[in-house]
ZAMARGU-4260 file (C-alpha; in steps of 0.2 Angstrom, whole numbers, plus 5000, padded with zeros to 4 digits):
<rodrens>
0) 5384/5720/4839 | 5367/5718/4849 | 5350/5718/4842 | 5333/5718/4847 | 5319/5705/4840
5) 5300/5705/4845 | 5291/5688/4844 | 5274/5684/4844 | 5267/5665/4847 | 5251/5660/4844
10) 5245/5644/4849 | 5239/5637/4864 | 5252/5648/4875 | 5244/5655/4890 | 5238/5644/4905
15) 5250/5631/4903 | 5267/5638/4910 | 5272/5647/4894 | 5278/5664/4902 | 5288/5658/4917
20) 5296/5646/4903 | 5299/5660/4892 | 5309/5671/4906 | 5318/5656/4911 | 5325/5655/4895
25) 5329/5672/4890 | 5338/5670/4907 | 5350/5656/4903 | 5353/5664/4887 | 5360/5678/4893
30) 5346/5688/4885 | 5334/5702/4891 | 5318/5712/4887 | 5300/5707/4894 | 5286/5693/4889
35) 5268/5696/4890 | 5250/5689/4887 | 5240/5697/4871 | 5224/5695/4865 | 5233/5685/4850
40) 5247/5675/4861 | 5260/5678/4868 | 5273/5693/4865 | 5290/5695/4869 | 5306/5705/4863
45) 5323/5700/4869 | 5341/5710/4867 | 5355/5702/4865 | 5367/5694/4852 | 5360/5688/4836
50) 5367/5670/4838 | 5359/5670/4857 | 5343/5677/4849 | 5343/5663/4836 | 5346/5650/4847
55) 5333/5657/4857 | 5318/5657/4844 | 5324/5640/4843 | 5322/5634/4859 | 5305/5642/4860
60) 5298/5627/4849 | 5311/5612/4853 | 5308/5617/4872 | 5289/5622/4875 | 5280/5617/4890
65) 5268/5598/4887 | 5254/5607/4889 | 5258/5619/4876 | 5251/5619/4858 | 5262/5632/4847
70) 5253/5634/4832 | 5266/5649/4822 | 5280/5660/4829 | 5285/5676/4819 | 5299/5688/4823
75) 5304/5705/4817 | 5320/5714/4820 | 5316/5731/4831 | 5331/5746/4835 | 5338/5742/4851
80) 5332/5749/4868 | 5344/5744/4881 | 5331/5734/4892 | 5340/5732/4910 | 5336/5713/4912
85) 5321/5701/4908 | 5304/5702/4916 | 5284/5696/4914 | 5272/5711/4910 | 5254/5713/4914
90) 5244/5707/4899 | 5240/5719/4884 | 5222/5718/4876 | 5221/5722/4856 | 5209/5719/4844
95) 5216/5699/4841 | 5213/5685/4850 | 5224/5671/4858 | 5220/5653/4859 | 5212/5645/4873
100) 5216/5629/4883 | 5205/5614/4886 | 5206/5607/4902 | 5220/5598/4910 | 5221/5583/4918
105) 5231/5583/4936 | 5250/5582/4932 | 5259/5570/4943 | 5271/5584/4953 | 5253/5589/4959
110) 5248/5571/4963 | 5265/5569/4974 | 5260/5586/4985 | 5241/5580/4989 | 5247/5563/4993
115) 5260/5571/5005 | 5254/5574/5023 | 5268/5586/5027 | 5263/5598/5012 | 5251/5611/5014
120) 5241/5606/5000 | 5238/5590/5007 | 5221/5579/5000 | 5217/5597/4994 | 5205/5595/4980
125) 5207/5609/4970 | 5227/5606/4966 | 5234/5614/4951 | 5249/5621/4944 | 5253/5628/4927
130) 5254/5612/4920 | 5238/5607/4925 | 5219/5611/4930 | 5204/5619/4923 | 5208/5630/4909
135) 5192/5630/4895 | 5178/5628/4909 | 5182/5644/4922 | 5187/5658/4908 | 5176/5672/4907
140) 5186/5682/4895 | 5204/5683/4885 | 5216/5686/4887 | 5218/5672/4901 | 5222/5679/4917
145) 5213/5677/4934 | 5203/5691/4935 | 5193/5685/4919 | 5191/5667/4928 | 5178/5661/4941
150) 5193/5660/4950 | 5192/5680/4953 | 5182/5676/4967 | 5196/5669/4978 | 5210/5681/4984
155) 5227/5674/4986 | 5235/5671/5003 | 5250/5676/5004 | 5259/5659/5003 | 5249/5655/4985
160) 5254/5675/4980 | 5271/5674/4986 | 5273/5656/4972 | 5262/5666/4959 | 5276/5678/4959
165) 5289/5669/4960 | 5297/5663/4942 | 5308/5647/4951 | 5294/5641/4955 | 5279/5629/4946
170) 5266/5639/4951 | 5273/5655/4944 | 5257/5663/4937 | 5248/5647/4937 | 5230/5657/4936
175) 5220/5647/4946 | 5233/5643/4960 | 5225/5642/4978 | 5226/5633/4993 | 5217/5628/5008
180) 5216/5644/5015 | 5211/5655/5000 | 5203/5641/4989 | 5186/5635/4984 | 5179/5621/4995
185) 5168/5606/4992 | 5152/5604/5004 | 5139/5587/5005 | 5120/5591/5003 | 5104/5582/5002
190) 5095/5583/4986 | 5083/5595/4996 | 5099/5607/4999 | 5102/5604/5017 | 5120/5604/5019
195) 5126/5586/5027 | 5139/5593/5043 | 5154/5584/5038 | 5173/5590/5043 | 5178/5578/5026
200) 5163/5578/5013 | 5173/5570/5000 | 5175/5553/5012 | 5158/5556/5019 | 5151/5555/5000
205) 5163/5540/4998 | 5155/5532/5012 | 5137/5535/5005 | 5143/5529/4987 | 5151/5512/4997
210) 5130/5512/5005 | 5123/5511/4988 | 5119/5528/4987 | 5119/5537/4971 | 5125/5555/4973
215) 5129/5570/4960 | 5148/5573/4959 | 5153/5593/4954 | 5167/5590/4944 | 5177/5602/4932
220) 5164/5603/4916 | 5150/5599/4925 | 5141/5587/4936 | 5143/5568/4937 | 5129/5555/4942
225) 5139/5542/4953 | 5137/5524/4960 | 5146/5511/4966 | 5152/5501/4950 | 5150/5484/4960
230) 5134/5487/4967 | 5123/5479/4955 | 5108/5482/4965 | 5111/5503/4964 | 5120/5501/4947
235) 5101/5492/4938 | 5093/5506/4949 | 5102/5519/4942 | 5096/5513/4924 | 5079/5512/4930
240) 5078/5531/4937 | 5087/5537/4921 | 5075/5528/4911 | 5090/5521/4903 | 5089/5502/4901
245) 5104/5496/4890 | 5115/5510/4885 | 5133/5508/4893 | 5138/5517/4907 | 5155/5525/4908
250) 5166/5520/4923 | 5181/5529/4932 | 5195/5519/4939 | 5211/5520/4950 | 5226/5518/4935
255) 5233/5505/4941 | 5217/5496/4942 | 5213/5497/4923 | 5224/5482/4917 | 5212/5471/4929
260) 5196/5476/4918 | 5200/5479/4900 | 5212/5472/4888 | 5222/5488/4887 | 5235/5490/4874
265) 5249/5502/4875 | 5239/5517/4864 | 5226/5514/4875 | 5233/5519/4890 | 5244/5534/4883
270) 5227/5542/4879 | 5218/5535/4894 | 5234/5545/4905 | 5235/5559/4893 | 5232/5577/4898
275) 5216/5576/4889 | 5210/5560/4900 | 5197/5555/4890 | 5183/5539/4892 | 5193/5524/4882
280) 5181/5511/4875 | 5191/5494/4877 | 5188/5476/4878 | 5181/5470/4894 | 5193/5458/4904
285) 5186/5447/4917 | 5169/5451/4929 | 5174/5465/4942 | 5162/5474/4939 | 5142/5475/4936
290) 5137/5466/4920 | 5122/5481/4919 | 5136/5494/4916 | 5138/5485/4897 | 5126/5472/4897
295) 5129/5463/4880 | 5144/5475/4875 | 5162/5467/4873 | 5169/5486/4877 | 5170/5495/4892
300) 5171/5515/4894 | 5184/5518/4905 | 5192/5535/4913 | 5205/5537/4925 | 5204/5552/4941
305) 5207/5568/4930 | 5203/5582/4943 | 5210/5581/4962 | 5191/5577/4969 | 5192/5562/4959
310) 5208/5558/4965 | 5203/5558/4983 | 5185/5549/4979 | 5195/5535/4971 | 5209/5531/4986
315) 5191/5528/4998 | 5180/5517/4983 | 5189/5510/4968 | 5177/5507/4954 | 5163/5522/4951
320) 5150/5523/4940 | 5151/5539/4933 | 5138/5544/4921 | 5134/5564/4913 | 5122/5573/4927
325) 5107/5576/4915 | 5090/5571/4907 | 5090/5563/4893 | 5097/5571/4878 | 5099/5589/4888
330) 5115/5598/4892 | 5125/5591/4908 | 5122/5600/4924 | 5133/5613/4930 | 5126/5621/4947
335) 5117/5616/4961 | 5099/5622/4958 | 5099/5612/4942 | 5103/5596/4952 | 5090/5602/4964
340) 5079/5605/4950 | 5081/5593/4935 | 5091/5576/4945 | 5079/5576/4960 | 5072/5558/4956
345) 5089/5551/4952 | 5099/5556/4967 | 5098/5556/4986 | 5114/5570/4988 | 5126/5580/4978
350) 5144/5583/4983 | 5146/5605/4976 | 5160/5616/4978 | 5159/5635/4977 | 5170/5639/4961
355) 5158/5640/4947 | 5158/5633/4930 | 5159/5645/4916 | 5157/5634/4902 | 5151/5616/4905
360) 5160/5601/4895 | 5154/5584/4895 | 5167/5571/4895 | 5177/5566/4878 | 5173/5549/4871
365) 5183/5537/4860 | 5195/5522/4856 | 5209/5518/4849 | 5212/5512/4828 | 5226/5500/4829
370) 5239/5511/4817 | 5230/5526/4816 | 5227/5534/4835 | 5213/5540/4845 | 5197/5540/4836
375) 5186/5552/4845 | 5167/5549/4848 | 5162/5563/4856 | 5175/5579/4857 | 5173/5588/4871
380) 5182/5590/4888 | 5203/5589/4886 | 5201/5595/4867 | 5189/5609/4865 | 5190/5624/4860
385) 5208/5618/4853 | 5206/5625/4836 | 5207/5613/4821 | 5216/5618/4806 | 5209/5620/4788
390) 5218/5615/4773 | 5212/5632/4764 | 5209/5652/4769 | 5190/5654/4774 | 5180/5668/4775
395) 5175/5671/4792 | 5162/5657/4794 | 5147/5652/4807 | 5142/5634/4802 | 5128/5629/4813
400) 5128/5610/4812 | 5116/5596/4811 | 5101/5591/4822 | 5108/5577/4831 | 5126/5577/4840
405) 5126/5595/4836 | 5142/5603/4836 | 5144/5622/4827 | 5159/5628/4820 | 5164/5645/4820
410) 5181/5650/4808 | 5190/5662/4799 | 5208/5660/4788 | 5213/5644/4792 | 5207/5639/4807
415) 5192/5632/4815 | 5184/5634/4832 | 5173/5618/4832 | 5161/5619/4850 | 5163/5605/4862
420) 5149/5593/4860 | 5131/5599/4863 | 5119/5586/4858 | 5101/5584/4850 | 5094/5602/4846
425) 5078/5595/4852 | 5075/5603/4869 | 5074/5621/4877 | 5088/5619/4889 | 5100/5613/4873
430) 5096/5627/4863 | 5100/5638/4877 | 5117/5631/4879 | 5119/5631/4860 | 5116/5651/4859
435) 5126/5654/4876 | 5142/5646/4866 | 5138/5653/4851 | 5138/5668/4860 | 5155/5666/4869
440) 5165/5660/4854 | 5161/5676/4844 | 5167/5686/4859 | 5183/5674/4865 | 5187/5673/4844
445) 5182/5689/4839 | 5175/5683/4824 | 5158/5691/4815 | 5152/5679/4802 | 5147/5685/4786
450) 5144/5666/4780 | 5133/5656/4790 | 5131/5639/4784 | 5117/5627/4787 | 5110/5608/4784
455) 5097/5609/4768 | 5084/5599/4779 | 5072/5613/4779 | 5064/5610/4796 | 5079/5606/4806
460) 5082/5616/4820 | 5099/5622/4817 | 5093/5629/4800 | 5082/5640/4807 | 5092/5647/4819
465) 5103/5649/4803 | 5089/5658/4794 | 5088/5670/4808 | 5105/5676/4808 | 5113/5690/4799
470) 5126/5686/4784 | 5125/5676/4767 | 5116/5659/4771 | 5124/5645/4761 | 5115/5627/4760
475) 5126/5611/4763 | 5121/5592/4761 | 5122/5583/4775 | 5133/5569/4768 | 5142/5582/4757
480) 5148/5589/4774 | 5155/5574/4781 | 5164/5571/4764 | 5172/5589/4768 | 5174/5587/4783
485) 5187/5570/4781 | 5195/5579/4767 | 5198/5595/4775 | 5204/5586/4791 | 5217/5577/4781
490) 5222/5590/4773 | 5216/5583/4757 | 5216/5599/4742 | 5213/5586/4728 | 5201/5575/4721
495) 5196/5558/4730 | 5181/5545/4734 | 5171/5547/4748 | 5160/5535/4756 | 5146/5541/4767
500) 5138/5529/4778 | 5127/5536/4789 | 5109/5535/4797 | 5097/5552/4790 | 5102/5564/4781
505) 5091/5574/4769 | 5095/5574/4749 | 5093/5586/4735 | 5082/5574/4729 | 5069/5577/4741
510) 5072/5558/4749 | 5083/5555/4764 | 5100/5547/4762 | 5114/5538/4772 | 5121/5526/4760
515) 5133/5535/4750 | 5147/5538/4738 | 5153/5554/4729 | 5167/5560/4719 | 5177/5578/4722
520) 5185/5589/4731 | 5184/5604/4742 | 5175/5614/4731 | 5163/5601/4722 | 5155/5586/4727
525) 5146/5575/4715 | 5135/5557/4722 | 5142/5543/4709 | 5132/5529/4720 | 5122/5526/4732
530) 5113/5510/4741 | 5095/5508/4734 | 5081/5517/4741 | 5069/5505/4752 | 5056/5510/4760
535) 5054/5517/4780 | 5035/5516/4787 | 5031/5530/4795 | 5047/5539/4797 | 5055/5540/4812
540) 5041/5529/4821 | 5051/5515/4811 | 5070/5521/4817 | 5064/5518/4835 | 5057/5501/4830
545) 5067/5491/4819 | 5055/5477/4817 | 5048/5489/4807 | 5061/5491/4794 | 5063/5473/4791
550) 5046/5470/4787 | 5045/5483/4775 | 5062/5480/4766 | 5057/5458/4767 | 5039/5462/4758
555) 5046/5477/4748 | 5061/5468/4739 | 5055/5450/4742 | 5038/5452/4744 | 5039/5441/4761
560) 5028/5442/4777 | 5038/5441/4793 | 5023/5436/4802 | 5008/5426/4800 | 4994/5433/4789
565) 4981/5443/4800 | 4997/5452/4810 | 4989/5470/4811 | 5005/5477/4810 | 5012/5469/4794
570) 4997/5472/4786 | 4996/5491/4788 | 5015/5490/4784 | 5011/5482/4769 | 4997/5491/4763
575) 5008/5508/4768 | 5022/5500/4755 | 5007/5497/4741 | 4999/5512/4743 | 5016/5524/4745
580) 5006/5531/4758 | 5014/5539/4772 | 5032/5530/4766 | 5048/5540/4766 | 5062/5532/4754
585) 5080/5530/4761 | 5098/5524/4755 | 5102/5524/4773 | 5116/5510/4779 | 5111/5513/4796
590) 5094/5507/4792 | 5099/5492/4784 | 5110/5487/4800 | 5092/5491/4809 | 5083/5479/4795
595) 5098/5466/4797 | 5098/5467/4816 | 5080/5465/4819 | 5080/5450/4807 | 5091/5440/4818
600) 5080/5445/4834 | 5094/5454/4839 | 5087/5470/4841 | 5069/5476/4837 | 5067/5492/4847
605) 5081/5503/4853 | 5081/5514/4868 | 5097/5524/4862 | 5104/5528/4844 | 5110/5515/4833
610) 5108/5501/4847 | 5102/5490/4835 | 5117/5493/4824 | 5128/5491/4839 | 5121/5476/4846
615) 5124/5468/4827 | 5142/5474/4826 | 5148/5465/4843 | 5137/5447/4839 | 5148/5446/4823
620) 5160/5431/4824 | 5174/5442/4816 | 5183/5427/4808 | 5170/5422/4799 | 5175/5423/4780
625) 5162/5425/4765 | 5148/5436/4758 | 5134/5435/4752 | 5129/5441/4735 | 5123/5457/4729
630) 5120/5470/4714 | 5131/5485/4707 | 5119/5494/4695 | 5127/5505/4681 | 5120/5520/4681
635) 5123/5540/4686 | 5123/5537/4699 | 5125/5519/4702 | 5115/5508/4714 | 5120/5494/4725
640) 5106/5484/4726 | 5102/5471/4740 | 5088/5461/4736 | 5098/5444/4733 | 5109/5450/4748
645) 5092/5452/4760 | 5085/5434/4751 | 5102/5425/4755 | 5102/5432/4774 | 5083/5423/4777
650) 5088/5409/4769 | 5102/5405/4783 | 5090/5409/4793 | 5079/5397/4789 | 5093/5385/4789
655) 5097/5389/4806 | 5113/5397/4802 | 5120/5406/4817 | 5118/5423/4819 | 5136/5427/4823
660) 5142/5419/4806 | 5127/5429/4797 | 5131/5445/4804 | 5148/5445/4801 | 5144/5440/4782
665) 5135/5455/4781 | 5146/5467/4785 | 5159/5457/4775 | 5144/5461/4760 | 5148/5480/4762
670) 5165/5480/4763 | 5165/5469/4747 | 5153/5481/4739 | 5162/5495/4742 | 5179/5491/4738
675) 5168/5484/4719 | 5162/5503/4720 | 5178/5510/4723 | 5188/5503/4709 | 5174/5506/4696
680) 5177/5523/4701 | 5195/5522/4700 | 5195/5513/4684 | 5182/5529/4678 | 5191/5545/4685
685) 5206/5537/4689 | 5207/5542/4709 | 5216/5533/4721 | 5210/5542/4739 | 5198/5536/4747
690) 5189/5547/4762 | 5177/5536/4774 | 5164/5546/4785 | 5148/5546/4795 | 5140/5538/4809
695) 5141/5518/4806 | 5161/5521/4805 | 5161/5519/4824 | 5158/5500/4821 | 5174/5496/4825
700) 5174/5479/4815 | 5166/5486/4798 | 5179/5502/4797 | 5193/5489/4800 | 5188/5478/4789
705) 5184/5493/4774 | 5201/5499/4778 | 5209/5481/4775 | 5201/5478/4760 | 5202/5496/4751
710) 5222/5496/4757 | 5223/5478/4749 | 5216/5485/4734 | 5230/5500/4732 | 5219/5514/4739
715) 5224/5527/4751 | 5213/5527/4766 | 5207/5543/4774 | 5196/5542/4792 | 5194/5556/4804
720) 5207/5558/4817 | 5206/5576/4828 | 5185/5576/4825 | 5172/5563/4828 | 5167/5552/4812
725) 5149/5553/4819 | 5138/5570/4814 | 5150/5580/4826 | 5160/5582/4812 | 5145/5591/4799
730) 5149/5609/4805 | 5168/5609/4801 | 5165/5602/4785 | 5149/5614/4782 | 5162/5628/4785
735) 5174/5621/4770 | 5158/5617/4759 | 5151/5635/4761 | 5168/5643/4758 | 5168/5634/4741
740) 5172/5647/4724 | 5153/5650/4718 | 5137/5646/4723 | 5134/5633/4712 | 5148/5621/4721
745) 5143/5624/4737 | 5130/5609/4737 | 5128/5594/4726 | 5122/5593/4707 | 5105/5594/4703
750) 5094/5579/4709 | 5099/5563/4701 | 5085/5551/4695 | 5085/5532/4705 | 5091/5519/4690
755) 5082/5504/4697
</rodrens>
């Protein structure tokens, strides 16, 4: 007997060719019914013999389009209705919500058409289909239909409409579908806003780049600032104009040229060429590009063209510096007015198009961790706004995130919608971007938060934002959020050890934490060990000048002067330590790295975040064995004392031991005392699971060392996979900690006394 089934599919199932797939599958299966988008996903009704309907449901998950992601399928039996055929119906709006697809890199089929002179989309810079193209960056509302995107302004021509309506066509219901006759167009302008007469503006832009010009180029989620990566004079000029003396720049290259630039593994190439198409940090090879792109850095940030316009540009010029078009620490620029207002001193020309960017989105960045997949550093284009699953049910919650590398998370049930990378909340433009995205997420995902989670630091702008919102406010300690984030992302609901190495986080004792060990779970986290507190003279000013940290640590621990008597700054720092005036005490692992980097003369002043620690990693001779002495002092919590470590390092410097060996042994020392503490905690609590989180674990050498040493000792080690290990994961962890069963479990235990 025939029957009727109503099927609901949740996940990334709109804008990825899902309805055409269902239509073809139903026709091939001899079933009748209908399919339509709803605000909660895709709804299907099918009628036919029971075995055929069961096979159909099984095939949905097994044969779904490559860009789709199915989070759940439910099926209910209904009375037979008697459909005449199978059809695709208009979208249905309801009170629920659907997932939104991220922007997808140009697919091979579209590239073939774009390269075919006989095709009507030959060299068309907005070519797309159901398998690729803009999604997140153009969406205005849900469900995902053309009239709710910025493509609404472009009326389809007859040819495109025919494709759009033809279920057998690859562009059937591809919402951004267009062609040269009906789609957006590029135009080239001088920075004053005067249009440059150019029949082929993309080729003219390439010609300008070849001449050494710096050009702003509008892509999918915002503008890039571009220049010829082989023109060293122009690269140096870009650094001067952007006030970016040493922070690495990303490059975009033709896919076939990647092996000539970097030692790319199969895993790295798979990530690089994936639909997400992030920037991948890979080991340099050769010297085809200017050394100033990543000075003193063994890694190069590489991306391949991910939009049709990028492909057309890279045909003309093989290697381009492509860095975010923004003023330092502000959001990426997404329109021509902002280019003229904010980038006038940086670029001479800008390449613009007339499809508006509804949701700006910077490039995602990460590196491949052997055996563990892609480790993301900045989660944005290609990944946002995909939800990250929660291991437990939560109430509707908005977690406002940290101060640096901010993301927020809006969550309900088991779905956490982590925002794209927002940036540092220290300027008006970023705050506007933040507020705009929070409102959009609330509207898209129809979540009205009852809980507002925030950092414990009372002066963070994110904390002040939280206090101004309606809802139950719950403060979560910074490093506890790191711990719960790693637990949650890995689906760990039981007890574990958390090793959190970071730069700065406000502690429950009023001091600055950053070298922390926890035991606990999603409901309760106890600080059980930490790096000893050391003096940070002048607070934030010393973070920008690591030599001050070196002077302070050497004097506080060894009573040694690192400069001749009478040196004014040294004397001032000594007096600050002796009197306790204008001193902040910190257990930060990031600051310890800064100290050692400055002691070795590697980096004494920084021009971008974590520069001293990054350079220390790059100097280290990774073949060097052995470590420096240290002391783990028993107590509640235990304290890791580094006086002996520092004394040994100063001694090695005085003996002219190579910096590379000292840097390596310092890394080895961190791994050694971490294993020492972990083994003590296993003996005390029987714990064998370890979670690693915090910005210091962006250090690949240290991360690899820690994993190897802990696994050798029999621990199961978990790291971040879907979220950054830096503060970009904090908001996700805040959601979990804020949804603990009781208020007193939401933060850490009461302040502990240092046992030095």
